[in-house]
FINUTOR-753044 format. One record per residue (C-alpha): residue number from 1; x, y, z. Coordinates in Angstrom, 1 decimal. Layout:
REM residues N
<i=NUM | u=X | v=Y | w=Z>
...
***
This chain:
REM residues 89
<i=1 | u=0.3 | v=-0.3 | w=0.1>
<i=2 | u=1.2 | v=3.7 | w=-0.9>
<i=3 | u=1.8 | v=6.2 | w=1.1>
<i=4 | u=-1.4 | v=9.2 | w=1.3>
<i=5 | u=1.2 | v=11.6 | w=-0.3>
<i=6 | u=3.0 | v=9.7 | w=-3.1>
<i=7 | u=1.0 | v=10.0 | w=-6.0>
<i=8 | u=0.8 | v=13.7 | w=-5.6>
<i=9 | u=-1.4 | v=17.0 | w=-4.9>
<i=10 | u=-1.5 | v=18.3 | w=-8.7>
<i=11 | u=-2.0 | v=14.9 | w=-10.1>
<i=12 | u=-5.4 | v=14.7 | w=-7.5>
<i=13 | u=-6.6 | v=18.2 | w=-8.3>
<i=14 | u=-5.8 | v=17.5 | w=-12.3>
<i=15 | u=-7.6 | v=14.0 | w=-12.3>
<i=16 | u=-10.7 | v=16.1 | w=-10.1>
<i=17 | u=-10.9 | v=18.9 | w=-13.0>
<i=18 | u=-11.1 | v=16.5 | w=-15.9>
<i=19 | u=-14.0 | v=14.3 | w=-14.2>
<i=20 | u=-15.5 | v=17.4 | w=-13.7>
<i=21 | u=-15.6 | v=18.9 | w=-17.1>
<i=22 | u=-16.0 | v=15.3 | w=-18.6>
<i=23 | u=-19.2 | v=15.1 | w=-16.7>
<i=24 | u=-20.4 | v=17.9 | w=-18.0>
<i=25 | u=-19.5 | v=17.5 | w=-21.7>
<i=26 | u=-21.7 | v=14.4 | w=-20.8>
<i=27 | u=-23.8 | v=16.0 | w=-19.5>
<i=28 | u=-24.1 | v=18.8 | w=-22.1>
<i=29 | u=-24.2 | v=15.8 | w=-25.0>
<i=30 | u=-27.0 | v=14.5 | w=-22.9>
<i=31 | u=-29.3 | v=17.6 | w=-22.9>
<i=32 | u=-30.7 | v=17.5 | w=-26.1>
<i=33 | u=-31.5 | v=13.7 | w=-25.5>
<i=34 | u=-35.0 | v=12.8 | w=-23.8>
<i=35 | u=-34.3 | v=10.1 | w=-22.2>
<i=36 | u=-36.1 | v=9.6 | w=-19.4>
<i=37 | u=-37.3 | v=12.0 | w=-15.8>
<i=38 | u=-34.4 | v=11.9 | w=-14.2>
<i=39 | u=-32.2 | v=14.2 | w=-17.1>
<i=40 | u=-33.5 | v=17.7 | w=-16.2>
<i=41 | u=-32.3 | v=16.9 | w=-12.8>
<i=42 | u=-28.8 | v=15.3 | w=-14.2>
<i=43 | u=-28.4 | v=18.4 | w=-16.4>
<i=44 | u=-29.6 | v=20.9 | w=-14.0>
<i=45 | u=-26.6 | v=23.7 | w=-12.8>
<i=46 | u=-26.4 | v=23.8 | w=-8.5>
<i=47 | u=-24.6 | v=27.0 | w=-7.7>
<i=48 | u=-21.9 | v=25.8 | w=-5.0>
<i=49 | u=-20.3 | v=29.6 | w=-4.5>
<i=50 | u=-20.3 | v=32.6 | w=-6.3>
<i=51 | u=-17.5 | v=35.1 | w=-6.0>
<i=52 | u=-18.2 | v=38.2 | w=-7.8>
<i=53 | u=-15.6 | v=39.9 | w=-9.8>
<i=54 | u=-13.2 | v=42.3 | w=-7.6>
<i=55 | u=-10.9 | v=44.9 | w=-9.6>
<i=56 | u=-7.7 | v=45.8 | w=-8.5>
<i=57 | u=-6.3 | v=49.2 | w=-10.0>
<i=58 | u=-2.7 | v=49.3 | w=-10.1>
<i=59 | u=-2.3 | v=52.0 | w=-12.6>
<i=60 | u=0.0 | v=50.3 | w=-14.8>
<i=61 | u=-3.0 | v=47.0 | w=-15.4>
<i=62 | u=-6.2 | v=46.5 | w=-13.9>
<i=63 | u=-6.6 | v=43.0 | w=-12.8>
<i=64 | u=-9.8 | v=41.0 | w=-12.6>
<i=65 | u=-10.5 | v=38.0 | w=-9.9>
<i=66 | u=-13.5 | v=36.1 | w=-9.8>
<i=67 | u=-14.9 | v=32.6 | w=-9.4>
<i=68 | u=-18.0 | v=30.8 | w=-10.5>
<i=69 | u=-18.8 | v=27.1 | w=-9.6>
<i=70 | u=-22.1 | v=25.8 | w=-11.1>
<i=71 | u=-21.9 | v=22.0 | w=-11.5>
<i=72 | u=-24.3 | v=20.1 | w=-12.9>
<i=73 | u=-24.7 | v=16.1 | w=-11.4>
<i=74 | u=-22.8 | v=15.0 | w=-14.0>
<i=75 | u=-20.1 | v=17.1 | w=-13.4>
<i=76 | u=-20.1 | v=15.9 | w=-9.5>
<i=77 | u=-20.5 | v=12.2 | w=-11.0>
<i=78 | u=-17.7 | v=12.6 | w=-13.0>
<i=79 | u=-15.3 | v=13.9 | w=-10.1>
<i=80 | u=-16.8 | v=11.0 | w=-8.0>
<i=81 | u=-15.5 | v=8.4 | w=-10.8>
<i=82 | u=-12.0 | v=10.5 | w=-11.2>
<i=83 | u=-11.5 | v=10.5 | w=-7.4>
<i=84 | u=-11.8 | v=6.6 | w=-7.1>
<i=85 | u=-9.8 | v=6.4 | w=-10.2>
<i=86 | u=-7.2 | v=8.2 | w=-8.4>
<i=87 | u=-7.6 | v=5.9 | w=-4.9>
<i=88 | u=-7.3 | v=2.5 | w=-7.4>
<i=89 | u=-4.0 | v=3.8 | w=-8.5>
***
């Protein structure tokens, strides 16, 4: 059994982001299909957090920061699958 930190945190973050993106792509691809009554629940976006844009004016350049995280249920399932794959490696 490997130690907890042997695979690297960066690899975990990249795998989780990839799982979320692939889940979102699958959700968008299935949005046009009428598979059943569960499909609207799977493709509905759930807002987790929303940090509005903050602007920082440094007189030489202006920076804007903000983040909006609203995954659909298939993205969350993709993240969970990526976590399962990470644990199995």
